[in-house]
FIKEMI-272340 format. One record per atom (N, C-alpha, C): y, z, x. Coordinates in pm, whole numbers, padded with zeros to 5 digits, always signed. Atoms other than C-alpha are relative to their C-alpha. Layout:
# FIKEMI-272340
YZX...
//
This chain:
# FIKEMI-272340
+00032-00082-00105-02053-10691-00737+00014-00080+00112-00026+00068-00135-01956-10789-00365-00089+00063+00099+00078-00071-00110-02200-10731-00082+00069-00037+00142-00042+00000-00139-02095-10669+00278-00115+00043+00095+00087-00057-00104-02311-10627+00588+00087+00090+00088-00070-00107-00094-02210-10354+00830+00073-00076+00105-00071+00077-00101-02131-10621+01085+00120-00066-00043-00125+00066+00042-01891-10795+00855+00108+00111-00025-00116-00107+00029-01698-10468+00761+00061+00040+00152-00082-00033-00137-01650-10402+01143+00093-00108+00037-00082+00119-00039-01521-10762+01194+00126+00013-00072-00119+00008+00073-01284-10727+00916+00096+00103+00029-00091-00117+00001-01141-10386+00987+00023+00038+00148-00003-00045-00135-01198-10365+01368-00058+00145+00020+00062-00137+00011-01392-10040+01289-00126+00002+00079+00127-00020-00067-01705-09898+01418-00099+00070-00117+00085-00053+00099-02017-09846+01187-00085+00108+00066+00092-00101-00065-02209-09524+01242-00080+00053-00106+00100-00057+00099-02526-09387+01074-00078-00109-00056+00099+00080+00044-02684-09709+00999+00012-00131+00077+00039+00134-00085-02793-10062+01112+00128-00095-00038-00121+00098+00033-02508-10333+01150-00062-00096-00097+00048+00098+00088-02738-10568+00957-00021+00052-00137+00032-00062+00128-02761-10329+00666+00114-00074-00111-00096+00065+00109-02607-10497+00346+00023+00094-00099-00042-00095+00108-02407-10288+00113+00051-00092-00109-00046+00072+00119-02404-10429-00238+00106+00104-00084-00087-00116+00033-02076-10240-00333+00044-00015-00157-00066-00004+00133-02012-10163-00713+00140+00038-00021-00140-00021+00016-01676-10049-00632+00046+00085+00117-00045-00075-00102-01447-09889-00372+00087+00111-00070-00066-00107+00067-01282-09538-00464+00085+00078+00115-00063-00083-00070-01034-09305-00328+00019+00152-00042-00025-00123+00076-01041-09021-00563-00158+00061-00001+00142-00054+00001-01350-08787-00488-00040+00059-00128+00041-00066+00134-01330-08647-00838-00049-00108-00106+00058+00106+00076-01413-08989-00979-00082-00090+00094+00089+00086-00101-01706-09120-00739-00074-00105-00074+00073+00134+00067-01871-09451-00791-00128+00010+00073+00126-00003-00064-02242-09416-00721-00028-00126+00086+00024+00119-00077-02344-09656-00437+00129-00067+00039-00120+00063-00024-01978-09718-00389+00056+00042+00135-00061-00023-00137-01752-09703-00077+00128+00087-00022-00104-00103+00006-01529-09394-00045+00091-00023+00112-00095+00005-00091-01209-09445+00142+00094+00131+00016-00052-00141-00016-01089-09117+00284+00153-00013+00053-00141+00004-00030-00698-09122+00271+00051+00147+00026-00076-00140-00016-00481-08846+00405+00132+00002-00077-00123+00002+00081-00214-08769+00149+00078+00123+00024-00088-00128-00002+00056-08504+00106-00061+00122-00031+00072-00119+00049-00157-08276-00091-00144+00026+00038+00136-00017-00038-00505-08341+00025-00034-00111+00094+00043+00100-00095-00702-08518+00297-00156-00022-00046+00131+00047+00039-00986-08723+00171-00122+00023+00094+00107-00029-00085-01187-08639+00473-00057+00140-00026+00042-00114+00030-01236-08304+00329-00105+00009-00105+00099+00017+00114-01451-08431+00051-00106-00089+00029+00106+00086-00044-01697-08624+00236-00132+00049-00039+00115-00066+00059-01972-08385+00139-00031-00029-00141+00000+00030+00158-01886-08423-00225-00052-00130-00038+00010+00132+00036-01885-08782-00230-00150-00058+00044+00143+00023-00037-02211-08803-00036-00100+00045-00104+00086-00065+00115-02378-08564-00309+00011-00092-00117-00008+00089+00123-02230-08811-00571-00059-00136+00028+00072+00119-00032-02412-09095-00411+00087-00121+00055-00064+00111-00083-02160-09290-00205-00091-00064+00110+00093+00089-00099-02329-09553+00015+00066+00008+00138-00088+00002-00123-02043-09546+00285+00132+00065-00014-00134-00048-00002-01727-09373+00382+00075-00065+00106-00098+00053-00101-01435-09534+00551+00092+00114+00047-00070-00112-00061-01283-09265+00775+00098-00033+00105-00092+00035-00112-01009-09239+01039-00075+00056+00118+00064-00040-00129-01132-09230+01389+00058+00128+00061-00062-00125-00054-00888-08944+01455-00035+00115-00077+00035-00115+00087-01021-08712+01178-00094+00099+00087+00085-00118-00055-01162-08389+01313-00119+00071-00094+00088-00043+00087-01355-08317+00997-00148-00024+00019+00149+00042-00038-01737-08289+01054-00053-00101-00105+00057+00105+00086-01920-08576+00898-00138+00052-00040+00111-00030+00062-02201-08492+00667-00129-00074+00060+00120+00069-00037-02563-08566+00807-00048-00102-00083+00049+00102+00078-02685-08885+00675+00090-00078-00071-00119+00087+00070-02356-09034+00545+00046-00104+00100-00049+00120-00078-02290-09384+00691+00151+00007-00002-00137+00012+00009-01930-09417+00795+00054-00118+00077-00071+00102-00065-01697-09689+00896+00132+00067+00075-00103-00067-00040-01454-09537+01143+00112-00107+00065-00110+00103-00029-01118-09720+01164+00129+00071+00053-00118-00037-00027-00763-09679+01295+00059+00077-00108-00075-00053+00124-00618-09634+00938-00071-00043-00115+00081+00032+00118-00838-09615+00641+00086-00087-00121-00071+00080+00104-00544-09739+00403+00001-00147+00045-00004+00149-00045-00503-10051+00625-00133-00082-00004+00135+00065+00015-00871-10117+00634-00026-00025-00143+00024+00024+00130-00865-10102+00254+00056-00136-00027-00079+00135+00002-00609-10374+00266-00064-00122+00044+00070+00127-00085-00791-10585+00520-00135-00045-00084+00124+00049+00053-01118-10582+00324+00048-00066-00139-00047+00071+00120-00927-10660-00002+00059-00148+00025-00058+00138-00043-00755-10964+00159-00113-00082+00038+00117+00069-00035-01084-11067+00307-00080-00061-00126+00056+00045+00129-01234-11078-00044+00074-00102-00078-00084+00098+00063-00947-11265-00177-00012-00129+00059-00001+00135-00067-00964-11532+00072-00150-00063-00001+00124+00060-00024-01337-11566+00111-00115+00019-00115+00098-00021+00100-01517-11455-00207+00066-00048-00132-00054+00006+00117-01282-11477-00503+00040-00164-00022-00065+00132+00044-01193-11815-00690+00085+00005-00100-00081-00043+00103-00992-11656-00952+00147-00051+00020-00134+00020+00000-00631-11757-01025+00056+00141+00000-00058-00123-00021-00424-11475-00893+00140+00006-00038-00133-00013+00034-00098-11358-01069+00052+00129+00029-00079-00133-00049+00159-11112-00928+00109+00014-00100-00122-00041+00101+00401-10932-01154+00096+00114+00069-00088-00104-00043+00704-10755-01050+00112+00019-00084-00111-00010+00081+01030-10623-01190+00045+00153+00005-00052-00136+00016+01240-10313-01223-00054+00079-00110+00040-00054+00106+01127-10243-01560-00099-00110-00094+00076+00098+00088+00850-10378-01803-00118-00064+00065+00099+00071-00071+00612-10481-01530-00135+00031-00049+00134-00046+00042+00315-10280-01644-00037-00047-00144+00018+00046+00134+00361-10372-02013-00016-00153+00006+00022+00161-00013+00383-10758-01900-00122-00028+00041+00128+00003-00069+00075-10710-01682-00097+00004-00102+00096-00019+00108-00108-10569-01988+00006-00118-00106+00006+00126+00080+00009-10864-02210-00059-00116+00048+00052+00116-00066-00081-11118-01966-00156+00012+00000+00152-00039+00010-00435-10951-01924-00061-00015-00138+00042+00011+00151-00468-10923-02304-00025-00122-00035+00025+00147+00034-00419-11306-02352-00114-00043+00087+00103+00062-00091-00617-11410-02054-00158+00047-00034+00127-00056+00037-00900-11179-02147-00089-00057-00113+00065+00071+00109-00957-11373-02465-00035-00143+00029+00036+00140-00037-00965-11708-02272-00101-00002+00102+00093-00005-00092-01184-11610-01986-00017+00125+00068+00036-00119-00078-01309-11341-01732+00123+00051+00067-00108-00030-00060-01017-11135-01641+00002+00146+00058-00002-00142-00064-00954-10830-01411+00152+00040+00018-00142-00049-00022-00634-10631-01419-00004+00158+00019-00009-00149-00041-00534-10272-01298+00030+00079-00114-00038-00102+00109-00547-09971-01526+00146+00063+00038-00135-00062-00031-00179-09832-01579+00069-00051+00098-00087+00060-00108+00044-09876-01306-00049+00010+00133+00080-00011-00132-00195-09920-01028+00063-00115+00089-00070+00100-00060+00064-10109-00830+00051+00008+00143-00031-00048-00134+00082-09962-00477-00101-00067+00094+00094+00060-00099-00089-10041-00147-00126+00068+00014+00122-00056+00043-00360-09833-00278-00068-00059-00111+00062+00044+00124-00396-09953-00628-00014-00160+00007+00015+00149+00006-00349-10331-00563-00127-00039+00079+00130+00048-00087-00642-10354-00293-00124+00042-00088+00112-00045+00066-00863-10150-00520-00025-00089-00120+00003+00094+00109-00786-10389-00816-00072-00127+00049+00074+00114-00054-00885-10692-00592-00132+00026+00012+00135-00028-00014-01195-10520-00508-00081+00027-00112+00083-00021+00125-01302-10463-00869-00022-00140-00058+00034+00130+00041-01316-10842-00912-00126-00046+00072+00123+00042-00063-01612-11053-00826+00015-00165-00016-00003+00165+00006-01715-11444-00808+00012-00035-00139-00013+00045+00130-01718-11443-01182+00136+00009-00062-00140-00022+00067-01359-11336-01234+00092-00142+00006-00078+00121+00016-01145-11627-01350+00160+00025+00014-00147-00050-00017-00813-11435-01351+00019+00119+00043-00041-00127-00049-00675-11162-01157+00140+00035-00008-00150-00032+00030-00355-11006-01270+00029+00137+00080-00048-00098-00079-00180-10779-01021+00137+00044-00022-00130-00041+00012+00115-10557-01072+00051+00039+00144-00058-00026-00133+00342-10500-00763+00126+00072-00009-00138-00090-00012+00577-10206-00724+00048+00011+00148-00058-00006-00131+00790-10123-00432+00083+00125+00021-00091-00096-00031+00965-09851-00257+00105-00020+00112-00092+00046-00098+01157-10042-00008-00002-00129+00037+00014+00133-00059+01219-10374+00168-00126-00020+00072+00137+00030-00066+00897-10520+00282-00104+00029-00067+00129-00053+00058+00670-10344+00058-00077-00110-00077+00072+00105+00077+00608-10627-00190-00051-00116+00089+00064+00108-00097+00576-10872+00106-00145+00036+00041+00127-00051-00043+00295-10654+00232-00110-00012-00114+00100+00013+00122+00121-10647-00125-00033-00155-00003+00020+00122+00007+00170-11024-00138-00088-00063+00111+00093+00034-00109-00005-11076+00196-00133+00024-00019+00127-00028+00024-00293-10897+00089-00064-00082-00129+00053+00064+00123-00328-11061-00256+00018-00157-00002-00030+00153-00005-00195-11420-00177+00007-00060-00151-00002+00045+00148-00092-11479-00557+00032-00144+00002-00029+00157+00035-00101-11840-00686+00135+00003-00097-00097-00009+00097+00141-11727-00956+00102+00115+00023-00087-00123-00031+00454-11490-00894+00096-00006-00120-00084-00026+00120+00640-11359-01200+00104+00126+00045-00107-00084-00024+00980-11178-01151+00070+00030-00152-00058-00040+00136+01085-10988-01481+00153+00031+00008-00132-00046+00015+01419-10831-01407+00030+00085+00140-00040-00090-00105+01633-10648-01140+00098+00090-00061-00074-00105+00045+01764-10306-01240+00052+00087+00099-00053-00102-00090+01881-09985-01097-00120+00085+00032+00109-00076-00040+01538-09834-01071-00029+00002+00148+00023-00006-00162+01472-09706-00705+00135-00018+00073-00107+00032-00073+01833-09757-00628+00031+00103+00112-00022-00109-00094+01848-09419-00446-00067-00038+00134+00059+00039-00116+01597-09569-00216+00054-00106+00075-00025+00130-00056+01728-09911-00158+00157-00019+00013-00141-00016-00024+02109-09829-00193+00083-00096-00082-00074+00089+00079+02222-10132-00405-00093-00079-00085+00068+00098+00095+02116-10367-00681-00033-00124+00092+00021+00118-00084+02147-10655-00415-00133+00031+00078+00124-00031-00085+01871-10479-00191-00123-00004-00099+00120+00022+00102+01655-10435-00506-00033-00131-00022+00033+00132+00035+01682-10796-00589-00072-00065+00122+00071+00058-00135+01597-10890-00214-00149+00034+00006+00139-00046-00001+01293-10668-00240-00087-00057-00099+00095+00058+00100+01170-10790-00571-00026-00167+00029+00010+00147-00013+01234-11165-00461-00108-00019+00124+00117+00024-00080+00969-11114-00180-00128-00050-00059+00119+00057+00067+00699-11193-00431+00008-00149-00015-00012+00154+00016+00814-11550-00501+00041-00071+00126-00023+00073-00122+00946-11623-00153-00129-00003+00084+00117+00006-00066+00599-11570-00029-00098-00075-00065+00104+00080+00072+00418-11798-00270-00029-00129+00082+00039+00131-00069+00243-12109-00122+00068-00123-00081-00058+00127+00064+00380-12463-00199-00076-00046-00116+00081+00039+00122+00104-12507-00451+00018+00110-00110-00012-00096+00099+00210-12194-00631+00104-00030-00104-00104-00003+00083+00427-12129-00924+00080+00117-00018-00109-00106+00000+00748-11900-00938+00033-00001-00147-00054-00013+00145+00825-11768-01295+00124+00112-00009-00134-00078-00005+01190-11633-01311+00057+00020-00144-00071-00020+00125+01381-11477-01591+00128-00040+00001-00145+00059+00000+01680-11700-01655+00109+00080-00074-00103-00097+00049+01851-11412-01855+00061+00098+00108-00041-00099-00096+01878-11200-01546+00069-00078+00119-00069+00071-00110+02144-11329-01298-00054+00030+00147+00080-00034-00133+01977-11158-00993-00126-00076+00013+00130+00070-00016+01651-11311-01075+00032-00137+00020-00023+00124-00010+01797-11642-01133+00049-00063+00137-00025+00038-00129+01939-11645-00784-00100-00013+00096+00111-00001-00091+01596-11617-00639-00056-00125+00017+00052+00133-00001+01538-11985-00704+00030-00072+00130-00057+00063-00136+01736-12077-00379-00116+00019+00111+00091-00037-00107+01452-11923-00167-00139-00049-00029+00142+00035+00035+01152-12090-00342-00038-00129+00048+00043+00134-00052+00958-12365-00187-00125-00046-00081+00098+00063+00092+00707-12413-00471+00057-00021-00140-00054+00031+00135+00739-12503-00849+00059+00116-00060-00074-00128+00063+00973-12282-01050+00015-00044-00162-00013-00014+00131+00941-12205-01411+00095+00111-00049-00079-00095+00048+01186-12013-01614-00025+00057-00141+00001-00047+00149+01192-11801-01935+00110+00066-00041-00113-00068+00052+01444-11637-02152+00057-00048-00124-00074+00050+00106+01684-11677-02432+00105-00079+00035-00110+00087-00062+01924-11863-02222-00042-00148-00030+00033+00143+00017+01947-12239-02301-00035-00053+00117+00053+00074-00125+01751-12451-02067-00116+00074+00048+00118-00075-00068+01478-12189-01986-00125-00096-00049+00119+00091+00019+01137-12379-01960-00089+00064-00128+00059-00065+00112+01001-12110-02210+00109+00066-00069-00112-00040+00068+01274-12053-02458-00034+00083-00131+00022-00087+00127+01279-11771-02721+00130-00013-00094-00106+00020+00099+01477-11816-03035-00049+00069-00145+00035-00046+00132+01486-11696-03402-00086+00132+00003+00069-00117-00015+01384-11342-03316+00017+00080-00119-00002-00071+00127+01295-11130-03618-00086+00124+00020+00079-00146+00004+01208-10744-03623-00063+00007-00134+00077-00028+00118+00947-10681-03878+00024+00147-00048-00021-00123+00035+00949-10380-04091-00072+00096+00061+00078-00083-00083+00686-10228-03881+00053+00026+00139-00058+00007-00142+00892-10269-03563-00055-00107+00091+00036+00100-00105+00697-10549-03415+00096-00131-00026-00091+00108-00019+00864-10873-03338-00062-00146-00006+00038+00136-00007+00823-11247-03425+00120-00092+00061-00104+00098-00057+01006-11537-03250-00077-00127+00029+00039+00123-00022+00997-11882-03182+00005-00048+00156+00014+00037-00138+00890-12016-02834-00004-00154+00000+00005+00140-00021+00992-12376-02726-00031-00031+00156+00030+00051-00136+00832-12535-02412-00033-00135+00000+00014+00142-00018+00826-12888-02298+00019-00084-00144-00017+00067+00124+00951-13003-02635-00084+00039-00128+00093-00037+00092+00682-12826-02830+00050+00141-00043-00048-00105+00067+00780-12541-03078-00131+00078-00040+00110-00086+00043+00536-12234-03139+00044+00119-00047-00037-00124+00052+00565-11925-03340-00084+00104+00077+00072-00108-00069+00471-11596-03163+00023+00140-00049+00007-00136+00058+00408-11241-03278-00038+00092+00105+00038-00099-00089+00413-10950-03040-00013+00138-00061+00038-00117+00073+00229-10657-03194+00031+00122+00071-00054-00117-00066+00434-10393-03007+00126+00044-00047-00128-00044+00056+00724-10187-03095+00109-00002+00099-00101+00003-00105+01045-10265-02926+00038-00154+00010-00059+00128-00033+01285-10558-02913-00015-00067+00139+00004+00027-00149+01266-10558-02524-00145-00066+00029+00116+00084-00036+00898-10682-02553-00010-00146-00039-00028+00137+00011+01028-11012-02649-00007-00093+00128-00017+00061-00140+01117-11088-02289-00137+00008+00068+00133-00011-00064+00784-10942-02167-00106-00088-00053+00097+00096+00065+00586-11146-02413+00022-00141+00045-00034+00127-00043+00779-11450-02319-00060-00040+00137+00038-00011-00140+00707-11381-01962-00151-00024+00015+00129+00002+00006+00345-11327-02042-00052-00149-00035+00041+00135+00042+00307-11665-02224+00013-00092+00126-00040+00089-00117+00476-11843-01925-00112+00017+00097+00095-00025-00100+00223-11691-01677-00132-00046-00062+00140+00046+00063-00088-11758-01896+00010-00165+00000-00007+00147-00007+00032-12122-01931-00012-00061+00139+00023+00029-00133+00076-12143-01554-00131+00008+00061+00142-00029-00035-00275-12016-01518-00092-00085-00058+00100+00095+00050-00428-12293-01719-00019+00016-00155+00018-00014+00144-00403-12164-02085+00091-00091-00086-00087+00094+00085-00270-12436-02339+00110+00097-00056-00121-00071+00044+00080-12333-02452-00024+00054-00142+00020-00055+00153-00016-12316-02836-00111+00105+00005+00098-00105-00009-00324-12110-02747+00051+00125+00050-00073-00127-00062-00125-11856-02539+00074+00062-00116-00067-00061+00111+00106-11802-02834-00081+00071-00106+00078-00039+00110-00174-11762-03084-00068+00131+00046+00075-00115-00051-00370-11525-02851+00086+00129+00025-00078-00108-00018-00069-11309-02791-00002+00104-00131-00007-00079+00114-00082-11181-03154-00112+00097+00002+00107-00098+00004-00421-11013-03089+00015+00117+00104-00016-00106-00109-00290-10791-02816+00079+00118-00074-00056-00109+00078-00222-10457-02981+00036+00118+00080-00013-00126-00073-00242-10204-02709+00038-00034+00152-00039+00008-00141-00086-10151-02361-00030+00136+00055+00023-00125-00061-00096-09869-02102+00062+00116-00079-00054-00113+00071-00050-09523-02230+00161+00033+00036-00143-00068-00004+00294-09360-02290+00118-00091+00035-00112+00092+00015+00482-09680-02307+00019-00046-00136-00031+00025+00140+00644-09704-02653-00120+00020-00084+00128-00029+00088+00314-09550-02792+00047+00053-00120-00031-00058+00150+00359-09489-03164-00105+00067-00057+00084-00082+00073+00192-09211-03346+00064+00051-00124-00046-00055+00128+00242-09138-03710-00099+00127-00032+00068-00122+00007+00153-08778-03769-00017+00042-00161+00028-00046+00136+00001-08606-04083+00120+00050-00077-00111-00057+00062+00325-08437-04156+00108-00105-00031-00091+00121+00035+00506-08785-04186+00116-00005+00106-00100+00028-00115+00678-08785-03839-00053-00108+00078+00043+00109-00081+00661-09091-03632+00055+00029+00143-00030-00035-00149+00649-09014-03248-00008-00142+00077+00003+00109-00090+00747-09277-02993-00007+00051+00142+00025-00061-00144+00597-09171-02650+00040-00103+00100-00047+00098-00101+00783-09360-02394+00023+00078+00133-00029-00101-00100+00755-09080-02127-00068-00031+00134+00063+00032-00142+00567-09266-01846+00108-00015+00097-00111+00022-00101+00901-09365-01673+00112-00035-00078-00135+00025+00064+01266-09414-01731+00088-00054+00111-00120+00062-00086+01556-09611-01578+00098-00033-00092-00088+00034+00090+01882-09701-01728-00024-00128-00090+00020+00130+00065+01767-10045-01840-00113+00039-00112+00120-00043+00109+01434-09910-02028+00056+00097-00082-00066-00098+00097+01634-09610-02164+00083-00067-00102-00084+00073+00101+01884-09838-02331-00078-00083-00090+00075+00075+00086+01614-10060-02461-00076+00084-00107+00065-00095+00090+01417-09760-02605+00091+00050-00104-00090-00057+00093+01729-09616-02772+00030-00118-00105-00041+00112+00091+01814-09960-02938-00115-00007-00091+00133+00005+00080+01447-09978-03059+00002+00108-00108+00002-00115+00095+01477-09631-03219+00103-00021-00098-00104+00011+00099+01812-09720-03377-00035-00096-00099+00041+00098+00095+01667-10032-03538-00106+00030-00087+00112-00033+00075+01360-09863-03662+00056+00094-00106-00079-00082+00078+01585-09596-03824+00069-00055-00102-00079+00074+00091+01801-09841-03989-00053-00071-00122+00077+00088+00102+01545-10028-04180-00025+00093-00128+00002-00062+00127+01529-09934-04547-00149+00038-00035-00093-00108+00022+01445-09657-04644+00048+00051+00140-00048-00044-00113+01669-09530-04370-00054+00132+00049+00073-00122-00049+01520-09260-04150+00084+00068+00106-00065-00086-00106+01659-08974-03927-00055-00027+00135+00021+00035-00119+01642-09058-03562+00020+00112+00098-00012-00089-00115+01580-08825-03263-00032-00050+00124+00029+00049-00128+01608-08890-02908-00022+00123+00088+00036-00103-00088+01441-08641-02681-00003-00039+00154-00008+00068-00138+01536-08746-02329+00013+00105+00125-00012-00071-00121+01483-08614-01981+00065-00085+00106-00074+00067-00104+01627-08701-01647-00065-00148+00042+00042+00135-00060+01612-09060-01502+00012+00027+00159+00020-00031-00138+01508-09009-01133+00032-00114+00093-00025+00119-00108+01585-09212-00802+00112-00086-00029-00119+00076+00018+01919-09311-00902+00106+00041+00104-00084-00031-00112+02106-09144-00619+00155+00015-00052-00138-00013+00034+02488-09168-00637+00026-00069-00145-00017+00070+00141+02450-09385-00974-00035+00103-00094+00082-00081+00105+02280-09092-01146+00117+00037-00121-00090-00065+00092+02591-08922-01310+00064-00114-00080-00049+00115+00099+02734-09266-01451-00110-00048-00085+00111+00053+00078+02386-09370-01558-00033+00106-00117+00021-00089+00115+02333-09054-01763+00120+00018-00092-00141-00009+00087+02691-09046-01892-00017-00116-00097-00001+00120+00086+02634-09410-02032-00096+00012-00090+00109-00021+00105+02311-09304-02208+00042+00089-00110-00043-00093+00109+02465-09018-02382+00097-00057-00085-00077+00076+00083+02744-09232-02505-00056-00115-00087+00081+00096+00077+02508-09499-02605-00071+00050-00121+00068-00050+00115+02316-09264-02821+00094+00023-00114-00087-00011+00098+02618-09191-03014+00059-00139-00068-00032+00135+00068+02725-09548-03062-00104-00059-00068+00105+00062+00092+02386-09640-03184-00029+00091-00126+00028-00102+00100+02421-09353-03439-00134+00057-00006+00121-00083-00021+02115-09170-03308+00032+00129-00074-00032-00104+00079+02091-08881-03553+00010+00121+00077+00014-00113-00092+01995-08617-03296-00043-00028+00132+00037+00018-00146+01993-08602-02920-00026+00130+00057+00030-00127-00062+01820-08332-02726-00017-00050+00141-00001+00043-00146+01877-08364-02340-00058+00134+00068+00064-00090-00050+01633-08169-02136+00006-00001+00156-00004-00022-00131+01684-08034-01784+00142-00015+00058-00122+00006-00053+01962-07990-01546+00072-00140+00030-00043+00122-00051+01997-08351-01448+00056-00076-00131-00056+00074+00125+02083-08446-01827+00109+00073-00053-00128-00066+00047+02382-08202-01871+00112-00098-00023-00127+00101+00013+02625-08495-01812-00023-00086-00125+00026+00091+00114+02438-08705-02079+00038+00082-00127-00046-00063+00100+02483-08426-02320+00162-00002-00028-00144-00020-00003+02861-08377-02238+00055-00143-00045-00045+00132+00030+02901-08758-02263-00009-00039-00140+00026+00019+00141+02758-08764-02616+00101+00058-00078-00094-00074+00078+02994-08486-02710+00147-00060+00014-00138+00067-00013+03304-08674-02560-00004-00128-00096-00013+00128+00065+03200-08987-02727+00026+00022-00153-00028-00005+00141+03222-08836-03067-00100+00095-00067+00109-00085+00066+02905-08615-03124+00061+00151-00040-00044-00126+00037+02963-08284-03306-00093+00084-00052+00103-00086+00060+02793-07981-03420-00128-00003+00087+00109-00001-00074+02424-07985-03333-00054-00144+00019+00043+00135-00016+02397-08370-03305-00054-00012+00131+00053-00015-00146+02356-08325-02934-00014+00131+00065+00019-00134-00058+02200-08031-02762-00062-00019+00147+00040+00002-00140+02123-07951-02398-00104+00133-00002+00115-00120-00022+01800-07733-02316-00031-00011+00144+00045+00010-00140+01679-07624-01985-00146-00038+00012+00154+00038-00022+01291-07666-02051-00042-00068-00123+00086+00060+00116+01058-07871-02266-00034+00098-00110+00041-00100+00109+00953-07561-02452+00116+00026-00110-00112-00021+00073+01295-07514-02577+00014-00122-00107-00007+00109+00090+01308-07869-02720-00112-00006-00105+00114-00014+00110+00956-07809-02890+00036+00082-00095-00030-00092+00110+01092-07509-03066+00108-00048-00095-00109+00061+00082+01390-07696-03184-00058-00102-00113+00065+00102+00096+01173-07995-03323-00081+00090-00098+00085-00070+00091+00929-07743-03486+00096+00059-00112-00078-00063+00113+01227-07581-03680+00070-00099-00079-00087+00096+00069+01419-07887-03773-00048-00144-00029+00051+00131+00030+01204-08191-03782-00030-00017-00163+00030+00028+00130+01167-08329-04142-00086-00125-00030+00103+00099+00027+00925-08568-04298+00081-00123-00006-00071+00133-00012+01034-08929-04221+00080-00011+00126-00077+00014-00118+01189-08854-03894-00071-00084+00111+00061+00082-00127+01129-09077-03587+00052+00069+00122-00041-00080-00130+01129-08899-03249-00038-00090+00114+00038+00071-00133+01156-09100-02920+00006+00108+00104+00013-00095-00116+01055-08900-02608+00000-00092+00114-00003+00080-00109+01144-09057-02277+00076+00067+00110-00031-00075-00131+01197-08948-01919-00055-00068+00114+00074+00036-00109+01109-09022-01575-00146+00068+00017+00149-00042+00005+00721-08960-01521+00000+00152+00048+00004-00112-00064+00765-08648-01298+00061+00115-00086-00061-00089+00087+00980-08473-01564-00115+00065-00084+00108-00062+00063+00668-08422-01757+00023+00009-00169-00030+00004+00136+00795-08503-02110-00112-00039-00087+00115+00044+00081+00459-08644-02218-00063+00117-00087+00041-00095+00080+00379-08285-02324+00064+00032-00116-00083-00010+00131+00656-08272-02577-00057-00108-00094+00055+00098+00095+00530-08597-02739-00135+00047-00059+00131-00023+00040+00172-08486-02742-00009+00134-00094-00002-00119+00087+00262-08147-02914+00049-00016-00128-00065+00014+00138+00469-08288-03191-00092-00016-00117+00094+00024+00119+00182-08406-03401-00073+00145-00057+00063-00131+00037+00031-08050-03382+00102+00119-00040-00114-00085+00050+00356-07867-03478-00025+00041-00131+00001-00058+00144+00361-07640-03786+00148-00010-00030-00149+00012+00045+00693-07777-03902+00043+00070-00100-00062-00075+00088+00911-07541-04074+00088-00067-00112-00101+00058+00082+01138-07800-04224-00030-00137-00069+00052+00121+00070+00909-08078-04356+00033+00018-00143-00016+00006+00139+01011-08180-04689+00019-00159-00040+00018+00133+00043+00988-08503-04883+00123-00041-00074-00111+00040+00054+01334-08501-05045+00117-00014+00096-00116+00014-00096+01536-08558-04722+00094-00112-00035-00104+00103+00016+01853-08751-04794+00086-00032+00133-00060+00022-00123+01986-08925-04499+00147+00017+00009-00153+00002-00005+02363-08937-04596+00052+00133-00065-00054-00121+00051+02403-08571-04703+00107+00036+00078-00123-00049-00056+02712-08392-04613-00037+00069+00141+00039-00084-00123+02516-08166-04385-00045-00101+00121+00047+00082-00110+02361-08461-04195+00130-00058+00068-00130+00056-00046+02725-08598-04158+00086+00111+00088-00060-00089-00083+02825-08279-03979+00110+00093-00077-00094-00087+00074+03029-08111-04269-00043+00146+00008+00025-00125-00012+03047-07737-04265-00071+00049-00126
//
């Protein structure tokens, strides 16, 4: 818990405290922006969003026990009697200012910043999972990676925190720089540069420039950790003024992965070599792409002070990450569901499909379903990206492809053009149609991948599969029957 005096809060934010004495000390158990999840004795930050204005809920947060509300000086909403307020020019900016002050004046933790086009939340979870076994670690829930989530995460740490892991997302040039100015990370990790958000930034080169803001802003005493396998990330080294560490399967990486082996349960073992020392590592998550994330996590943990061998050993104990990211459920009816519906871009979609194919190919072979929705924010690249995913599903020999929504019509057509026939690839307009098909045609032993951009809402499809009363569940399914091969 961190304490602030009213006078300190005025100095930090340039605001005006009303409703209490300037010398009053606020022992703050937490800051919050969602009036539906109040923190008793906490500080409510009233943000004006597209759908709701936090100032409209001041009465509710007061009743829930908020000690103070940070409000806009321009708000016309009446302030409930008895609620202390800090009136500022911009409540969001004030939240960042307070977090930055805490980072500079209160925390002694090692601060690790993580960014990348894909995999940053999973990598953040892996880093935090290892560090939590080694010391007191704070990290954000889910993808709390914006100008709201990042300062709230900083403000959830205290003087006992030894490691603070922060995820940094972006919507444009300068966004990550702004987050880094608040957080002042000691260690900056860039995973990859892909086409996510290309609609907003216009080119992969601009995305690379935006992601590189994290390592360009590191102090000379910091450590920049770069993915040597990604050519765009590799180029960021020219702008770095601090120590640089690299990871990857590329020869010469400071943390080098080799001898990668996929276990029968879909988890992965690999060998890590660092500074002439070789260690075995096991990532207990489903998907070959987690090797790169785990290697990055080991690198960051070593940079934060964890011995190399210890970091590799502790990795094996990390079994869970944020929800809807290659989340595997085995249903009572014998179906395996892979819920990867939190987000999607071409890179993560390809990785998920390859994982699905690998799981289906292991003995005994299993039928594979890819239930896919649209990948958003791709702009002019959207048609080509969806076309390539449809073709990849056929090349990987995915048994069934269901494309949901208008944006995936090109994916279905591409699969057909690549050599799909019959019902191997289907297009439907709505998730309910996909659920009906799955209910009619899933068979015992099938593996179903569900993936799309978050706003498409395919998490509902994944959540309903375990409860379906399947009409076709049977134990004598033969993978290579004539019917499965498309014969009439």
